[in-house]
N, C-alpha and C positions, 0 to 999 in steps of 0.2 A: 504494499500500500504506500503510494507517494503523496506526501504532503508538502506544499509550498508555505514556506514561512517568511512573512514580511519582516526581514531581520533589521530593518531601519525604523519600524513603526513602534512608537511608544516613547514615553518621557525617559526611559532608562536605557533605550536601544543605542547601539547593538550589544552592549555588554550583557544585559538582561536577556535578550532574546537569544543570543548564541549560548549563553549558559544554559538556559532552559532546553534549547534544542539538544545540547550534549546530554543533560539529564534524560530527555525523552528517548533518545536513542539507546541508552543504558536500560531504561525501563521497559520499552517496547520494541521487542526484537523483530516484529513483523512490519515495522514502518521504515520508510525511506524519507529523508528530508532534504528539500531543495531550499537553501538559505539565499534569499533574494535580497540584493543591496550591494552596497559598495564592497568590491572583493578585497581591497587592501584592508579596509576596517574590519571586515569579518575574520580575515586571516589573522589580524592583530589580536583580536579577541580570543581566538582559538588558541594562539600562542600562549596568552596569559593563563589559559586553562591547561597548558601543557601539551597541546597538540601541535606538533611541527608541521603536520600536514592536516587535510581534511579528513575527518574521521570516517570509518567505514560505514556505509549506507546514507552517506551525506554527500552533497555536492553544493556548488556555489553557481548562482546565476547573476551576473553583474547587472547592476542598475546604477546609473550615475546620480539620480536625483532622489531627494527625499521631500515628501509632503509635509509642511509645517502645520502646526495646529491653528495658525493664523490664516492659513490659506482657505480661500473659498472651495467648497466642495466640487462645483462644476468646473472652475477654472484650474484646479489642481489636476483634474483629469485631462482637460484640453491642453494645458500649457506645459504640464510635466508628464510627458508621455513616457519618459524613461525613469519614472519614480518607481521605488520598490513596490508599492501598492498597485500601480498600473501593471508593471511587469509580472507580478505574481498572479494577478487576476487574469492577464492575457495567457500565462502558463496553464492556468486551470481551463480556461476557455478552449485552448487548443489541445487538450488532453495530455499535457505534460505533467499534470498532478490530479489527484482525486479529490483534494480539498485544499483550503487555504486558511492559514491562521494570521491574524493581524492584530497588533495593539495600537495601531496608528490611528489617524483622522478618521472618525466614524462616518462623517459625511462623504468623505472621498472613497471609502470602501463601499459604502451603499451605492454611490454614483457609478463607480467603476464596474461593480458587480451587475448592476442594472443595465448599463450600457453594453458591456462585453459578454456577459452571460446570458442576457435576457431573462424574462420571467417564465416561470413554469406554466404550463398551458392552463388557462382558467384563472390564474392569480394576477390581480391588478397591481398590488403594491407589496414589497417585502417587509417584513417585521422582524425586530430583534427579540428573541426569546431569552429573558433573564431568569435564573433560577433563584428562589429565595427559600429560606428555611421557615417551617411552621413547627407546631408542637411536636409532632412525631413523623413528619414527612417534608417534602419539598414541593414547591408549587411554581408554576411558570408565570411570568408577567410578559404579555405580549400585546402591544409593542412597548419596547423599552427605549426607543430613541430614534428608529429609522425614519418614521414619518411623523411630523408634528401636526399635520393637517390631513384628517382622514374623513373618508365617506362612510356610511354604514356598511357597504359592501366590503370595504377593507377590513372592518372589525369582524365582519361574519367570517372572512378568510383567515384571520387570526384565531378565531375560536376553532376553526377546522384544523388549520395547520398546527396549532398547540396541542390539540387533542391527540392528533396522530404522533407528534413528538413525544408527549408525555407517555402514551401507550407503548411505543416502539422502543424508545430509549431509556426512559425512566421506569418502565414496567409497571405502569398503573393500569390496572385490569380495565377499568371503565372511567376514564377521566372525567371529573366534574368541572363544567366550564361555567365561569361566572363572569358577569359584566360589571365592571367597577363603576359605582354610582354613589349618589348622596342619599339614597333611600333604597329600601328592598322592594316597593311596589313597582310594577310595570311602568306606571305613568310618570315615575319620578325622573328627575335629570334634565338635560338639555335636548335639543332636537336631534343631535347625534346619537345620544344613548337611547332615546325613545324609539327612534327608527332602527337602530341596531338590535334592540330587544327583539322586535318583531322577527327579524331576519335570523337571528340566533335561535329563537324559539323553534323555528321551522326547519333548522338544519339537523342533519343526521348525527347528531352529537348528544351527550348528556348535560344539556343546558339547564342549570339549577336556578337561573334568574340573576337579578341584581345582587351584588355583594358590596357592602361598605368597607371603609377602611378598617373598622375594628374586627371585621370577619376574616381578614386576610391571613392571620397568623394562627388561626384555629385549625380544626380538622375537616373544614367544610368544603374546600374548594382545591383543584389541582391545577386549573388554567384560569388566569385572571386577564380578561380582554380590556383593553383600553387604547386610546390614541397615544402616539409616541411622546407628545408633550407631557401628559399626565404620568405616563409610565416612567419617563426619564426622571422627572422631579421626584416621584415616589421613590425610585430605585436609589437615587443619590441621597435622598434624606434619610432612608433607612440605613445606608451604609455610614454615613456621618454619625447618626445616632448610636449605632452599635459601637463605633470608636470612642464616642463621648462617654457612653456608659461604662465602657472598660476603664477609662481613664478616671472617672468619678470614683468607681469602686477602688482603684488602686490608691487614689489619694486618701479616701476614707480609712481604708485598712491600715495605712501607714501612719495614722494619727496617734495610736497608742499601742503598747506592747501586746495587750490582751486581743485587740482586733488583728495585730499582725500574725499572732500565733493561730488564731482562727482562720486567717487567710491561708497560712501555710498548710493547715489541714485540709482546706477546701480547694487546694491547688488543682487537683486533678479534675474537679468539677468546673473551675474556671477555664481551664485548658480546653475542656470538652465543648463549653459554650463558644469560646473563641474560634474553635475549628468550624462550628456550625454557622457562625456569622462572618467568617473570613472569606472575602472574594478570591483569595488565592486558591482555596479548596475547589472552587467551582470553575476556576481557569478561564472559560470563555463563554460566549453566548452565541448560539447559532442565528445566523441571518436567514430566516425561512422564507421562502417564496421565490428565490432566485435559482436559475438552472445551474446549480453546483453547490458544493458544500462550503460554505464560508463561516468561520468562526471569529467572532469579535472579541478580543481580549481586552482586559482594562488598561487604560492609558499608562498607569504607573505599574504594570504588571512586574512582579519579581520573577527570578528564573523559575520558581516552583509554579507560579501562575502560569507562565508560558508552557511549562511541562504539561500542566493540567488542561491547558487550552488545546494542546495537541492531542491529548487524550480524548477530549469532547470531539475533535474531528474525526479522530480514528473511530469512535463509536458511531458518529452520524453515518460514516460510510458503510461501516459493517452492517447497520441496520437498514440499509437502503431506505432512508427517510424520504427522499424526494419522490421516488415512484409511488410511494404510498399516499404522499399528500396529493399528487395528481388524481390518483384513483378516488380519493375522498372527495375532491372538488368536483371531479366528474359525476360522482354519485349524487351530490347535492344538486348539480345542475339538472341532472336527469330528473330528480324529484320535482323541481320548479317547472320543468318543461311538461312533465306529465300532468301536473296540477292545472297549467294553463290550458292544455288540450282538453282536460275534463271540465273546464270552466270553473274551476275552483281557485280561490286566492292562494298563493304560496305564503302569504303572511298572515 
């Protein structure tokens, strides 16, 4: 299985990406990695890690440009055709890799993937599926930032795609899909959520209706559907809150010897919670809907996070997620056509 890694993408690249690639090669013996980016800089980082030459099952695909975070998504694709993101996406489109991992510019990745890979049949817009921890399981948030302006049909597709990914990769037998809203009643929310509710209710998924913010971390939902603006704000707020709570606890525990002693005894519990709330553990977020496996890693990904993003790409390829998404979308479209032919409303 060959995976392309945007070696120049991310706040800590190429040091973090190259180190993560080396870790992944050690962990997963069934993968090959193509490190896309500035060859001299990649080789320098490999040398720092003790590799005088490119490791076995790895290769370098040179790209002379890097997309900066300040770059416009569209301009970065048009003007920086030799960027690591563009070349990695091009490699995937031409069959030189089965998946792509990038911690770089989200907008550039979404734009490059949409233009070069195109959309899966029946899908209108791609969406980023972010995994979040709940009481005793994990749930997906879709979209987590690919599209800030959405139509009801886009949210419908997010529900279907998220259901497929949850079932096939996360092994949830019958994923429960909820629409993020300000109330549980069907008539609550804005025009987007009201219209989306009707479409999701008629889809061949286990749609449980609206879910509110306080429902997310319980046991009631496996896929949370929302537009990319709401999803991205929610995701980043949760990440920051988790880090803040950890800092608050550390500060309070260190205020006196009794608390410190109790903290030492509870250290394993704290570590367990930290693992569940750490973005490093989840690695990357799949960009669903494009005709290729694209995994978006966090911008400040550590080597461990890059390694886990490569793991996510490996799992997505192995489970053949995209053909199953096409099948699910096609099944829904057939239901709508049959309802129309029979003179019934699909909503």
